[in-house]
Structures are given as C-alpha cells and as structure tokens.
MARMI-800291 format. One line per field, with one value per residue (C-alpha): x, y, z; residue in one letter. Coordinates in nm, 2 decimals. Example, Ala and Ser with C-alpha at 12.3 -4.5 7.8 and 13.67 -1.06 7.14 Angstrom:
2
east = [1.23  1.37]
north = [-0.45  -0.11]
up = [0.78  0.71]
code = [a  s]
% end
This chain:
664
east = [-0.02  0.16  0.21  -0.04  0.19  0.26  -0.11  -0.15  0.09  -0.04  -0.40  -0.33  -0.17  -0.47  -0.69  -0.51  -0.48  -0.85  -0.93  -0.73  -0.91  -1.28  -1.18  -1.08  -1.40  -1.69  -1.57  -1.40  -1.55  -1.17  -1.11  -0.73  -0.74  -0.97  -1.28  -1.06  -0.80  -1.03  -1.19  -0.83  -0.74  -1.08  -1.05  -0.71  -0.83  -1.14  -0.94  -0.68  -0.97  -1.15  -0.79  -0.76  -1.09  -0.93  -0.80  -1.16  -1.23  -1.59  -1.40  -1.26  -1.33  -1.49  -1.73  -1.84  -1.84  -1.79  -1.67  -1.76  -1.94  -1.77  -1.84  -1.97  -2.30  -2.53  -2.52  -2.83  -2.87  -3.06  -3.37  -3.25  -2.92  -2.77  -2.57  -2.31  -2.34  -2.10  -1.94  -1.95  -1.72  -1.79  -2.10  -1.96  -1.98  -2.34  -2.43  -2.28  -2.50  -2.81  -2.73  -2.69  -3.01  -3.19  -3.05  -3.10  -3.49  -3.56  -3.72  -3.67  -3.58  -3.66  -3.47  -3.45  -3.19  -3.12  -2.83  -2.58  -2.56  -2.20  -2.35  -2.39  -2.66  -2.91  -3.19  -3.53  -3.78  -4.13  -4.39  -4.79  -4.65  -4.39  -4.03  -3.89  -3.54  -3.25  -2.94  -2.61  -2.53  -2.25  -2.09  -2.44  -2.54  -2.49  -2.50  -2.50  -2.82  -2.82  -3.18  -3.16  -2.92  -3.18  -3.45  -3.25  -3.27  -3.55  -3.58  -3.67  -4.04  -4.11  -4.46  -4.59  -4.90  -5.09  -4.82  -4.83  -4.80  -4.44  -4.22  -3.83  -3.66  -3.32  -3.20  -2.89  -2.79  -2.59  -2.48  -2.56  -2.24  -2.34  -2.42  -2.09  -1.86  -2.04  -1.97  -1.59  -1.57  -1.69  -1.47  -1.17  -1.24  -1.28  -0.94  -1.10  -1.00  -1.22  -1.42  -1.25  -1.59  -1.98  -1.98  -1.76  -1.92  -2.25  -2.13  -1.94  -2.26  -2.47  -2.24  -2.23  -2.30  -2.46  -2.78  -2.75  -2.45  -2.63  -2.93  -2.72  -2.61  -2.79  -2.86  -3.11  -3.18  -3.35  -3.51  -3.50  -3.59  -3.83  -3.68  -4.00  -4.36  -4.40  -4.79  -4.79  -5.00  -4.67  -4.51  -4.23  -3.96  -4.07  -4.39  -4.21  -4.06  -4.40  -4.53  -4.23  -4.30  -4.67  -4.61  -4.38  -4.03  -3.81  -3.72  -3.49  -3.69  -3.41  -3.46  -3.52  -3.73  -3.54  -3.70  -3.40  -3.01  -2.94  -3.16  -2.98  -2.64  -2.79  -2.88  -2.58  -2.38  -2.62  -2.54  -2.17  -2.21  -2.47  -2.37  -2.29  -2.60  -2.74  -2.70  -2.56  -2.26  -2.32  -2.04  -2.25  -2.58  -2.78  -2.93  -3.21  -3.42  -3.74  -4.00  -3.99  -4.08  -3.74  -3.58  -3.63  -3.57  -3.20  -3.08  -2.76  -2.41  -2.24  -2.14  -2.42  -2.78  -2.78  -3.06  -2.88  -2.55  -2.34  -2.20  -1.92  -1.81  -1.46  -1.22  -1.24  -0.89  -0.57  -0.20  -0.03  0.25  0.26  0.45  0.39  0.25  0.09  -0.08  -0.41  -0.51  -0.90  -1.14  -1.05  -0.72  -0.66  -0.36  -0.47  -0.19  -0.29  -0.10  -0.05  -0.08  0.01  -0.32  -0.50  -0.90  -1.06  -1.43  -1.45  -1.29  -0.92  -0.79  -0.52  -0.55  -0.61  -0.63  -0.38  -0.63  -0.35  0.00  -0.07  -0.23  0.08  0.34  0.06  0.04  0.40  0.35  0.63  0.69  0.78  0.60  0.35  0.05  -0.33  -0.61  -0.98  -1.26  -1.53  -1.84  -1.84  -1.56  -1.21  -1.03  -0.79  -0.45  -0.52  -0.17  0.19  0.35  0.71  0.83  0.85  1.04  1.38  1.52  1.49  1.16  1.15  0.96  0.72  0.71  0.43  0.56  0.62  0.49  0.18  0.28  0.00  0.08  0.41  0.21  0.32  0.14  0.01  -0.09  -0.35  -0.40  -0.63  -0.65  -0.49  -0.49  -0.22  -0.36  -0.23  -0.25  -0.23  -0.55  -0.51  -0.43  -0.52  -0.62  -0.83  -1.03  -1.08  -1.23  -1.41  -1.58  -1.64  -1.85  -2.01  -2.16  -2.21  -2.58  -2.66  -2.50  -2.60  -2.65  -2.52  -2.53  -2.26  -2.00  -1.77  -1.40  -1.25  -1.42  -1.34  -0.96  -0.98  -1.15  -0.92  -0.62  -0.70  -0.77  -1.13  -1.27  -1.06  -1.35  -1.71  -1.87  -1.69  -1.90  -2.20  -1.97  -1.89  -2.03  -2.11  -1.79  -1.57  -1.66  -1.67  -1.29  -1.25  -1.14  -1.39  -1.67  -1.90  -2.15  -2.42  -2.23  -2.15  -2.52  -2.66  -2.40  -2.48  -2.83  -2.74  -2.55  -2.83  -3.09  -2.87  -2.94  -3.27  -3.18  -3.21  -3.09  -3.01  -2.85  -2.64  -2.54  -2.41  -2.24  -2.01  -1.84  -1.86  -1.65  -1.90  -2.19  -2.35  -2.67  -2.89  -2.77  -2.78  -3.16  -3.19  -3.02  -3.21  -3.55  -3.43  -3.27  -3.43  -3.20  -2.79  -2.77  -3.00  -2.71  -2.43  -2.56  -2.62  -2.44  -2.28  -2.51  -2.82  -2.64  -2.62  -2.96  -3.08  -3.12  -2.94  -2.66  -2.36  -2.06  -1.82  -2.04  -2.15  -1.78  -1.74  -2.02  -1.87  -1.55  -1.67  -1.88  -1.59  -1.32  -1.29  -1.28  -1.65  -1.78  -1.63  -1.78  -2.14  -2.12  -2.04  -2.28  -2.54  -2.47  -2.50  -2.87  -2.83  -3.15  -3.04  -3.34  -3.56  -3.94  -3.96  -4.15  -4.51  -4.46  -4.63  -5.01  -4.98  -4.81  -5.02  -4.88  -4.77  -4.75  -4.82  -4.60  -4.51  -4.34  -4.21  -4.18  -4.13  -4.02  -4.16  -4.24  -4.06  -3.93  -3.64  -3.68  -3.49  -3.68  -3.98  -3.88  -3.77  -4.12  -4.27  -4.03  -4.07  -4.44  -4.42  -4.45  -4.23  -4.04  -4.07  -3.85  -4.14  -4.50  -4.70  -5.03  -4.88  -4.82  -5.06  -4.97  -4.76  -4.65  -4.60  -4.42  -4.37  -4.23  -4.33  -4.22  -4.36  -4.46  -4.72  -4.85  -4.86  -5.03  -5.31  -5.34  -5.36  -5.57  -5.34  -5.41  -5.18  -5.11  -4.93  -4.68  -4.96  -5.17  -4.89  -4.84  -5.20  -5.17  -4.91]
north = [-0.01  0.38  0.64  0.90  1.14  0.90  0.85  1.25  1.27  0.97  1.08  1.44  1.30  1.07  1.37  1.59  1.33  1.26  1.61  1.64  1.34  1.47  1.82  1.65  1.38  1.59  1.96  1.90  1.53  1.44  1.15  1.11  0.73  0.45  0.41  0.11  0.31  0.59  0.35  0.18  0.56  0.64  0.28  0.34  0.65  0.54  0.26  0.49  0.72  0.44  0.32  0.70  0.88  1.19  1.27  1.27  1.65  1.77  1.88  1.52  1.36  1.05  1.33  1.47  1.43  1.63  1.95  2.31  2.42  2.55  2.96  2.95  2.84  2.97  2.76  2.61  2.51  2.18  2.18  1.88  1.73  1.48  1.22  1.00  0.58  0.36  0.09  -0.27  -0.46  -0.82  -1.08  -1.00  -0.66  -0.65  -0.91  -0.65  -0.42  -0.61  -0.68  -0.31  -0.23  -0.48  -0.42  -0.04  -0.12  -0.42  -0.60  -0.81  -0.65  -0.65  -0.45  -0.31  -0.34  -0.08  -0.10  0.20  0.42  0.54  0.89  1.27  1.27  1.55  1.68  1.79  2.01  2.03  2.27  2.22  1.92  2.18  2.13  2.45  2.37  2.14  2.10  1.88  1.72  1.94  1.90  1.76  2.11  2.33  2.23  2.44  2.56  2.33  2.38  2.49  2.21  1.97  2.09  2.00  1.65  1.49  1.21  1.42  1.50  1.84  1.80  1.55  1.33  1.39  1.48  1.71  2.05  2.06  1.75  1.72  1.42  1.29  1.11  0.98  1.15  0.92  0.84  0.49  0.33  0.33  0.73  0.74  0.57  0.76  1.07  0.95  0.87  1.23  1.40  1.20  1.28  1.67  1.68  1.69  1.51  1.21  1.15  0.89  0.76  0.76  0.92  1.21  1.22  1.30  1.55  1.72  1.73  1.89  2.15  2.31  2.70  2.67  2.42  2.34  2.12  1.94  1.92  1.75  1.46  1.15  1.15  0.95  1.01  0.74  0.88  0.68  0.90  1.13  1.40  1.61  1.57  1.21  1.06  0.95  0.64  0.54  0.32  0.13  0.24  -0.04  0.13  0.47  0.39  0.26  0.62  0.79  0.56  0.70  1.06  0.97  0.95  0.68  0.44  0.14  -0.18  -0.38  -0.32  -0.62  -0.67  -0.90  -1.06  -1.06  -1.02  -1.39  -1.26  -0.97  -1.15  -1.38  -1.06  -0.92  -1.24  -1.25  -0.87  -0.92  -1.19  -0.94  -0.62  -0.57  -0.65  -0.33  -0.04  0.18  0.15  0.09  0.06  -0.16  -0.20  0.01  -0.18  -0.01  -0.09  -0.10  0.04  0.41  0.46  0.31  0.56  0.82  0.56  0.43  0.79  0.92  0.90  1.26  1.10  0.89  0.73  0.42  0.28  0.20  0.09  0.07  -0.30  -0.22  -0.43  -0.59  -0.39  -0.45  -0.33  -0.54  -0.48  -0.59  -0.48  -0.25  -0.46  -0.16  0.15  0.21  0.49  0.43  0.72  0.81  0.98  1.29  1.24  1.23  1.03  0.79  0.62  0.27  0.05  -0.29  -0.47  -0.85  -1.01  -0.99  -1.08  -0.73  -0.76  -1.13  -1.01  -1.04  -0.71  -0.68  -0.33  0.02  0.35  0.63  0.92  1.14  1.28  1.50  1.21  1.00  1.28  1.35  0.98  0.91  0.58  0.40  0.07  -0.17  -0.02  -0.22  -0.05  -0.08  -0.10  -0.07  -0.13  0.09  -0.03  -0.16  0.09  0.03  -0.03  0.23  0.29  0.42  0.46  0.34  0.13  0.31  0.11  -0.18  -0.01  -0.16  0.10  -0.06  0.11  0.33  0.71  0.72  0.97  1.11  1.05  1.36  1.22  0.97  0.62  0.53  0.77  0.94  1.30  1.58  1.54  1.89  2.02  2.24  2.55  2.48  2.12  1.81  1.60  1.56  1.50  1.36  1.64  1.38  1.46  1.12  0.92  0.54  0.50  0.80  0.71  0.35  0.52  0.73  0.47  0.25  0.53  0.63  0.25  0.22  0.17  0.54  0.69  0.49  0.19  -0.05  -0.41  -0.64  -0.38  -0.41  -0.30  -0.62  -0.56  -0.17  -0.22  -0.46  -0.21  0.06  -0.13  -0.28  0.10  -0.01  0.30  0.62  0.83  0.69  0.77  0.51  0.24  0.31  0.23  -0.12  -0.41  -0.78  -0.87  -0.62  -0.76  -1.14  -1.09  -1.01  -1.27  -1.46  -1.31  -1.55  -1.46  -1.45  -1.20  -0.99  -0.97  -0.91  -0.61  -0.47  -0.46  -0.31  -0.03  0.05  0.04  0.29  0.58  0.66  0.68  1.04  1.39  1.33  0.99  1.12  1.45  1.22  0.99  1.26  1.29  1.65  1.72  1.78  1.68  1.39  1.21  1.45  1.78  1.60  1.54  1.92  2.05  1.79  1.91  2.28  2.30  2.01  1.96  1.94  2.23  2.45  2.37  2.43  2.76  2.86  3.14  3.10  3.33  3.18  2.83  2.98  3.12  2.74  2.66  2.34  2.47  2.63  2.83  2.53  2.34  2.59  2.68  2.35  2.26  2.62  2.46  2.12  2.31  2.52  2.24  2.15  1.79  1.84  1.94  1.66  1.39  1.56  1.56  1.18  1.12  1.31  1.14  0.84  0.89  0.92  1.09  1.43  1.62  1.53  1.61  1.86  1.73  1.83  1.98  1.69  1.65  1.29  1.15  1.00  1.01  1.38  1.56  1.26  1.19  0.83  0.67  0.34  0.07  -0.29  -0.56  -0.56  -0.90  -0.83  -0.48  -0.35  -0.03  0.15  0.00  0.09  0.47  0.46  0.36  0.62  0.91  0.79  0.87  1.22  1.10  1.19  0.99  1.15  0.92  0.99  0.99  1.33  1.49  1.58  1.17  1.06  0.67  0.44  0.17  -0.14  -0.47  -0.75  -0.65  -0.27  -0.04  0.22  0.42  0.18  0.26  0.62  0.59  0.41  0.67  0.95  0.77  0.78  0.48  0.21  0.04  -0.29  -0.33  -0.47  -0.17  0.05  -0.13  -0.11  0.26  0.29]
up = [-0.01  -0.10  0.14  0.19  0.00  -0.28  -0.32  -0.30  -0.56  -0.82  -0.75  -0.87  -1.18  -1.27  -1.21  -1.46  -1.71  -1.68  -1.69  -2.02  -2.17  -2.05  -2.24  -2.58  -2.51  -2.41  -2.53  -2.86  -2.96  -3.03  -2.79  -2.77  -2.61  -2.64  -2.41  -2.26  -2.15  -2.01  -1.80  -1.68  -1.56  -1.41  -1.21  -1.07  -0.93  -0.79  -0.61  -0.47  -0.33  -0.16  0.02  0.11  0.13  0.29  -0.10  -0.23  -0.32  -0.48  -0.83  -0.84  -1.17  -0.98  -0.83  -1.18  -1.55  -1.88  -1.99  -2.01  -2.35  -2.60  -2.62  -2.99  -2.85  -2.63  -2.29  -2.15  -1.79  -1.78  -1.55  -1.45  -1.41  -1.65  -1.47  -1.62  -1.55  -1.36  -1.58  -1.53  -1.72  -1.62  -1.49  -1.13  -1.12  -1.25  -0.97  -0.73  -0.87  -0.84  -0.48  -0.38  -0.54  -0.37  -0.04  -0.07  -0.18  0.00  -0.28  -0.57  -0.89  -1.23  -1.50  -1.87  -2.10  -2.35  -2.62  -2.51  -2.85  -2.93  -3.02  -2.87  -2.57  -2.65  -2.43  -2.58  -2.50  -2.63  -2.50  -2.59  -2.84  -3.01  -3.04  -2.86  -2.73  -2.79  -2.62  -2.55  -2.21  -2.17  -1.82  -1.68  -1.56  -1.86  -2.21  -2.56  -2.75  -3.06  -3.13  -3.51  -3.57  -3.42  -3.64  -3.95  -3.85  -4.04  -3.81  -3.49  -3.45  -3.44  -3.33  -3.07  -3.04  -2.70  -2.54  -2.19  -2.19  -2.13  -2.19  -2.19  -2.28  -2.34  -2.59  -2.81  -3.16  -3.41  -3.76  -3.91  -4.02  -4.38  -4.39  -4.17  -4.46  -4.72  -4.53  -4.48  -4.85  -4.98  -4.71  -4.86  -5.20  -5.14  -4.93  -4.61  -4.27  -4.21  -3.88  -3.65  -3.56  -3.61  -3.29  -3.38  -3.69  -3.54  -3.31  -3.54  -3.74  -3.46  -3.36  -3.67  -3.65  -4.04  -3.97  -4.35  -4.29  -4.03  -4.25  -4.51  -4.31  -4.23  -3.86  -3.60  -3.27  -3.04  -2.71  -2.38  -2.09  -1.97  -1.73  -1.68  -1.78  -1.72  -1.67  -1.29  -1.41  -1.58  -1.32  -1.52  -1.75  -1.99  -2.01  -2.04  -2.36  -2.48  -2.40  -2.55  -2.85  -2.86  -2.86  -3.19  -3.11  -3.24  -2.96  -2.96  -3.05  -2.92  -2.56  -2.35  -2.05  -1.77  -1.48  -1.28  -1.31  -1.43  -1.74  -1.75  -1.77  -2.04  -2.24  -2.21  -2.32  -2.62  -2.72  -2.70  -3.02  -3.21  -3.15  -3.51  -3.64  -3.62  -3.85  -3.57  -3.33  -2.98  -2.70  -2.47  -2.29  -2.06  -1.75  -1.55  -1.25  -1.41  -1.14  -1.15  -0.81  -0.68  -0.83  -0.55  -0.29  -0.46  -0.54  -0.68  -0.61  -0.68  -1.01  -1.14  -1.08  -0.83  -1.03  -1.36  -1.49  -1.79  -1.89  -2.15  -2.44  -2.46  -2.66  -3.04  -3.07  -3.16  -3.21  -3.50  -3.72  -4.06  -4.32  -4.59  -4.68  -5.05  -5.20  -5.38  -5.61  -5.63  -5.91  -5.78  -5.80  -5.44  -5.32  -4.98  -4.80  -4.70  -4.41  -4.53  -4.18  -4.05  -4.07  -3.75  -3.63  -3.47  -3.39  -3.55  -3.88  -4.03  -4.08  -4.34  -4.40  -4.24  -4.38  -4.28  -4.47  -4.55  -4.48  -4.23  -4.00  -4.06  -3.95  -3.66  -3.53  -3.66  -3.82  -3.97  -4.19  -3.97  -3.66  -3.44  -3.39  -3.24  -3.49  -3.45  -3.68  -3.63  -3.80  -4.15  -4.25  -4.35  -4.04  -3.89  -3.70  -3.33  -3.25  -3.26  -2.99  -3.02  -2.71  -2.92  -3.22  -3.29  -3.47  -3.84  -3.88  -4.19  -4.23  -4.49  -4.74  -4.99  -5.34  -5.52  -5.84  -5.90  -5.84  -6.15  -6.43  -6.29  -6.30  -6.07  -5.73  -5.61  -5.27  -5.30  -5.04  -4.75  -4.84  -4.64  -4.97  -5.22  -5.56  -5.89  -6.17  -6.49  -6.65  -6.82  -6.51  -6.56  -6.20  -6.15  -6.49  -6.33  -6.00  -6.22  -6.40  -6.13  -5.99  -6.31  -6.32  -5.94  -5.82  -5.67  -6.04  -6.39  -6.19  -6.45  -6.32  -6.37  -6.42  -6.12  -6.04  -6.22  -6.51  -6.54  -6.50  -6.75  -6.99  -6.90  -6.91  -7.26  -7.38  -7.48  -7.28  -7.23  -7.03  -6.88  -7.21  -7.36  -7.22  -7.43  -7.74  -7.63  -7.80  -7.69  -7.89  -7.70  -7.35  -7.46  -7.55  -7.19  -6.91  -6.73  -6.94  -7.14  -7.42  -7.16  -6.93  -7.20  -7.34  -6.97  -6.92  -7.28  -7.18  -6.84  -7.05  -7.27  -6.97  -6.79  -7.05  -6.91  -6.52  -6.56  -6.50  -6.11  -6.13  -6.42  -6.23  -5.94  -6.22  -6.36  -6.03  -5.98  -5.65  -5.35  -5.55  -5.36  -5.44  -5.26  -5.41  -5.73  -5.69  -5.59  -5.88  -6.14  -6.00  -5.98  -6.36  -6.55  -6.78  -6.80  -7.04  -6.81  -6.52  -6.75  -6.81  -6.44  -6.27  -5.92  -5.79  -5.91  -5.75  -5.43  -5.44  -5.36  -4.98  -5.04  -5.24  -5.05  -5.19  -5.22  -5.43  -5.65  -5.71  -5.80  -6.02  -6.21  -6.26  -6.40  -6.63  -6.76  -6.83  -7.19  -7.14  -6.94  -7.29  -7.45  -7.24  -7.24  -7.62  -7.62  -7.37  -7.57  -7.90  -7.69  -7.64  -7.26  -7.10  -6.98  -6.87  -6.59  -6.50  -6.24  -5.96  -6.00  -6.34  -6.55  -6.45  -6.60  -6.32  -6.13  -5.80  -5.83  -5.49  -5.28  -4.98  -4.90  -4.61  -4.63  -4.32  -4.31  -4.56  -4.91  -5.06  -5.43  -5.41  -5.24  -5.03  -5.29  -5.57  -5.40  -5.36  -5.72  -5.83  -5.65  -5.76  -6.13  -6.08  -5.94  -5.58  -5.25  -4.99  -4.63  -4.34  -4.09  -4.05  -4.01  -4.11  -4.43  -4.51  -4.81  -4.78  -4.57  -4.80  -4.51  -4.55  -4.33  -3.96  -3.97  -3.68  -3.51  -3.85  -3.90  -3.55  -3.58  -3.94  -3.79  -3.50  -3.78  -3.98  -4.29  -4.56  -4.52  -4.85  -4.94  -5.25  -5.49  -5.41  -5.50  -5.82  -5.90  -5.86  -6.11]
code = [m  p  s  l  d  d  a  r  q  k  v  e  e  l  r  s  e  i  r  k  h  d  y  h  y  y  v  l  d  n  p  l  i  a  d  q  e  y  d  s  l  m  r  e  l  e  s  l  e  r  e  f  p  e  l  i  t  p  d  s  p  t  q  r  v  g  g  a  p  l  e  q  f  r  s  v  r  h  t  t  p  l  f  s  l  a  n  a  f  e  a  g  e  l  r  d  f  d  r  r  v  r  q  l  s  g  t  a  i  d  y  v  v  e  p  k  i  d  g  l  s  v  v  l  t  y  e  n  g  e  f  v  l  g  a  t  r  g  d  g  i  t  g  e  d  i  t  e  n  l  r  a  v  r  l  l  p  k  r  l  i  g  a  p  p  r  l  v  v  r  g  e  a  f  m  p  k  k  a  f  a  l  l  n  e  e  r  d  a  k  g  e  q  p  f  a  n  p  r  n  a  a  a  g  s  l  r  q  l  d  p  r  v  t  a  g  r  t  l  g  i  y  v  y  q  v  l  e  g  l  d  r  e  i  s  t  q  w  e  s  l  s  l  l  r  g  f  g  f  s  v  q  e  q  s  s  y  c  r  d  i  d  e  v  i  d  c  c  n  e  w  i  e  k  r  h  d  l  n  y  e  i  d  g  l  v  i  k  v  n  p  l  h  l  y  d  i  l  g  y  t  a  k  s  p  r  w  a  i  a  f  k  f  p  a  e  q  a  v  t  q  v  k  d  i  f  v  r  v  g  r  t  g  v  l  t  p  t  a  v  l  e  p  v  q  v  g  g  v  t  v  s  r  a  t  l  h  n  e  d  m  i  r  q  k  d  v  r  v  g  d  y  v  v  v  q  r  a  g  d  v  i  p  e  v  v  r  v  l  p  e  r  r  t  g  e  e  k  v  f  k  m  p  d  h  c  p  v  c  g  s  k  v  l  h  l  e  g  e  v  a  a  r  c  t  g  i  a  c  p  a  q  l  k  e  l  v  i  h  f  v  s  r  e  a  m  d  v  e  g  m  g  p  a  l  v  e  q  l  v  d  k  k  l  i  n  d  p  a  d  i  y  t  l  s  r  e  d  l  a  k  l  e  r  m  g  a  k  s  a  d  n  i  v  r  a  i  e  g  s  k  e  r  g  l  a  h  l  l  y  a  l  g  i  r  h  v  g  i  k  a  a  e  t  l  a  n  e  f  g  s  l  d  a  l  a  r  a  g  f  g  e  l  t  g  i  p  e  i  g  p  k  i  a  r  s  i  e  v  f  f  q  q  e  q  t  g  r  l  i  a  k  l  k  r  a  g  v  k  m  e  q  e  r  e  g  e  n  g  e  l  v  l  t  g  k  v  f  v  l  t  g  t  l  p  t  l  t  r  k  e  a  e  g  l  i  k  k  h  g  g  k  i  s  s  s  v  s  k  k  t  d  y  v  l  a  g  s  d  p  g  q  k  y  d  k  a  k  q  l  g  i  p  i  i  s  e  d  e  l  l  q  m  v]
% end
C-alpha cells in the first residue's frame, strides 16, 4: 500500500490526465485514447480514493463528469442534472450492482436492458407538443443550445401526439454506419479530414454553426428517458418507452425486459455476439431498474444514479505490425496512403489493411513501416490505425514519405492550399479513370449491373474506354473477349448499359463525379434546373440561391462545366442517347402520384426499399422518413415498425406493395 504522500501525488496526476481526456472527449469531440484506456485510468483513481478517502475532493473526476460547453453556442442550464453512468465490465460487477439495489430497495428487482448508442447525448424540450429547445449534455449541468441544428434532423419529431403541456426528454443522436462510411468517402474525395468514428461524425454534424451542414448529414435520434412531464400512471421504465413511442419519438426496438439479474447477464452475453447486427454503433448496454418509484429511494451518488449501470463491451482493438504503406489514387486524383498489416482478428473480422487518410495524419501519429500499431474497426468501414507503440521499435523502422509524382501515371503531385490531401495532376491518369468509371456505373449513379471494379480495370488497361462515355460504345464482342466473360454475361452487361441511358438527370449528375456533389445535391439540382444544359448555364449567384447549395458546391459546379474535357464528355453522352432531362416534381399533370407523400416501413415481398422509392419518385411521388399529417400513404411490408402504429393513430391510409403497383 502506498504512503499518503505517494497516493496524493498519484491521485493528482490521474486527475490531471483524466480532465485532459474529458475535455477532448466531451468538449472537442476528439478523444485522444480508447474508451478502455480511459476506463482504466478512472478505475485506478477510484481505487486510490477508496483506499484514501481523505483525498476525495468535490472537483475530482470521480465526483463529476464532462467539460464546459464551447463559447460559440449559447449556454443552456438543464432543469434536471444529467448524470453519467457507473460502468460494469463483467458479470460479477453486474451481480454486485443487483445486490446493492436489492439491499437499498428491500425487494426483488426486474430490469430493462437498452443498447448503449455511441453517439451524442441530447436533451429535447417540447411545449404544447411543439419542439422548442434542444441542447447537448455538456457537463451535465450546462449544455449548448443546438436547437436549430436539431430542427434540421429529419427523424426528430417537431410536433408530438398527445404529449403533456411540457415534456423534457433525453436521447442519443447518432450517425448510421453506412452514412458514416459515405460521409468519410466524400470527405476523403474533397481532401478533408475524415471523422474518426460515427460518434465524432454525429457530434460534429450537430455542432455546426450553419444548420444547412447538419441538414445534409444522415442522423438518427433515439429517445430513452423522460426528465419532465411523465404521466404519474406510468410506473415502469418499460411503460415509459412505450409512452415515448406513442408520442412519436423513435425508440430502440431492441430493448429487453429482464425478470432478474440472471436474465440481464444472459442478455449481455447475447449482445456481445450480435452487437454488429445493428446499423449503428453501440459500445455497451444500459441496465435500468424497471420500477420508477424506486428511483427516488435508490437516489444518486455524486456522479451517477444508483438505479442504472452501463455494461461495457470488451475492446475491439488489436495490435499488429505495419508491413508496408502504399498509395491509392482516387477518382478526383486524391492520393490516400494505406497501411498493409500483418493479418489480425478485430471484432471477428480479419484485418490486413488500414487507412492512414493523408500525409498529415501519418506525421501526427508518426506511423512508420515496421511499427507495431493498435488498430480498431469502427462499424463496417475500413479499419484505422489508432496509435503507434513506440516502445516496441527496434530502430529498423522506415519513415514514410508521400511521393512527389503519381505512382500510377508519373504526373506531378500537388498540395492545394487549404487541403490536407495530395492530388495527382495527370488528366489522363489511368488510376483516376478507373475510379471515375467505377463511380459512374455504381448503383447510386448509372447503375450498370455486372460492371464491377475488376471489369472496369480490364477495360481501361486494354484501352477499350478512355472516359465514362465510352461504355456506351462497347459491343457484345468487345466484352466477350475479356477474361472470365462469357457470351451470356456480355449480353447482360450490354442490356444494362443500354438501360442506364434512362436513369435520369439526378443519377447522371451524381455519376459525373463533380466534386462535393453527392446524390442528395444531385437530386436538388435536377429538380431545380430540369436539364443538364440549364445547369451548365447557371451562374454562381443562381446556384447559391438554392437553399441546399452552398458556395463550395456552386464553385465546384462552375469549374466542372468550364473544363474542355467536360464539354467533350457531355457531347459523347448526348450522342450515345443518355437522357439529360428530368421532369420536375409536380410539373407533369399526367404523373399519377404527383405531390403524394409516401413513408415506407417493413420488408416488401418483391421490391427492395430503393426500388420502391424509385418507382414512387418516377411517378411523381415524394418520400418522407417520418409519418405526419402531411403523409398521404404508408407503404407497409412485413415486420413494420412504429411508423405503422403512428399511421393508424393519424388515420393515414396504409397500402401494400400490390396496391402501390395497381396505383401506378
């Protein structure tokens, strides 16, 4: 056991270290260490304070949580303090929690287990059913006013059904895995720093001074606790989740009711195996006492409630060695360094490569060939290097330097001012052409089924195509000569190429690969201008006058249409018969679904969700992500969610796939 003086010195060191990480995690949304390392520091401090209680001070990290809000947002003082949760890492700690709860309450306990979303905690206030205030948690006492940004989140209900005069709830904002992967791809293509994980992406999206940035991001919010306005007839947490769902909030369907701690532990073990089945990241489970009247009896510690605890999943990181670093050239010429790793298992998946994003990040982390590194896999995206283990260096490691010339075409590499990315300047770079064509034929773009990366690589290498428009000159004979390409496959691809000519303006705009123009911006531009020629004539002022189009996108569009090769490409596409016009929504009175708003829920018998949405849009309809009084139809398949229930409450027609097909 250390002396009091030694313990005092160690406690101060730990508090200083933890406060630094609190600031980076809660305020800057830029954690410096993994959750497991932070938990280890906190547990060491808690252990010392238990041994030397005289060293406990009110400002110790064990007595409070979080950091002060940034000054760029208006501060909001929470009417109810927002506590963090104590952590459990194994079954024994859960049983200890259960024993304490039973001793304090004097009764047997049932529980609710809810997935712990790895996102940004938010507090939402409604008055007379209207959303009036949204705030971050901040330090638990004071948060930041992000009301306007939350209004831009489509999945957040702006008006509730049957809510009390004042209702304050707590929830978690998050970014789905697929949306996170697409966002980072876009940021890489723009030469911007990618987000480290979906939590940082969600936090960064909601803490924007311009709500239009938030509106352009795909975010979800699940609500899980009533802070004010709970109906006294509601007696359990399980009932309160149903109440929240009835008001119109999104509530996690995966929550479980457990009769005792044994069922809780079984539930936790199941989630360790299936955590990646969700389309969003979770970093553990929250175990809550179910009877709400016990919350006042159990009370709180200085930092956390005694009626709930977080079960944290085992770490999904691994240590491996960097065998090499190579550079990939993207469709916009961005050079992306990637680490070749000694294969290692991370989260049940064998990892052999990890992105290093750009030269600045390599320098910041000081990654060298031969280094031992900690890698992690965040969701379904490519793994990344978390940090280097310098203590394992032998002196034989090699410092990596980004090439001065493109590794594919030999053209000079340029660093544009204000960008972290390096770009190849070669206009005829085969690597850029391959990536551009792969993007052009992708599902969200021209959707040429069967034309994957391997086939595109052959076409470029054999000089059968020199730009994306050349795919429309390919014959059955051209394709049949390629490796692993039979006559039937060649026929199918020719038909798919021909069919892609009718994809429409929005998909064509996205396919052209204009910097900063994603599929949502492409749809906006197509509906606004109606034809490619009209868009090409649009000036900067006209473009920025569109609410969803900012200066960066407008300038990128201008530059794209000013380039000579763009003119040649469009001329070839026109000669090939590619459709470059689009009926504007509501413009053609013959479209049978013009102006009708549809919401989809459940799994349809034959159509995929994307096919159903495409069919509705083709006939003039619009798609909404949430049910409201403005919804005309809810298209429901098997296993519908809460949208189905809400539609029934509002009396909105619910139709099947067959009924939709009859309508069109």
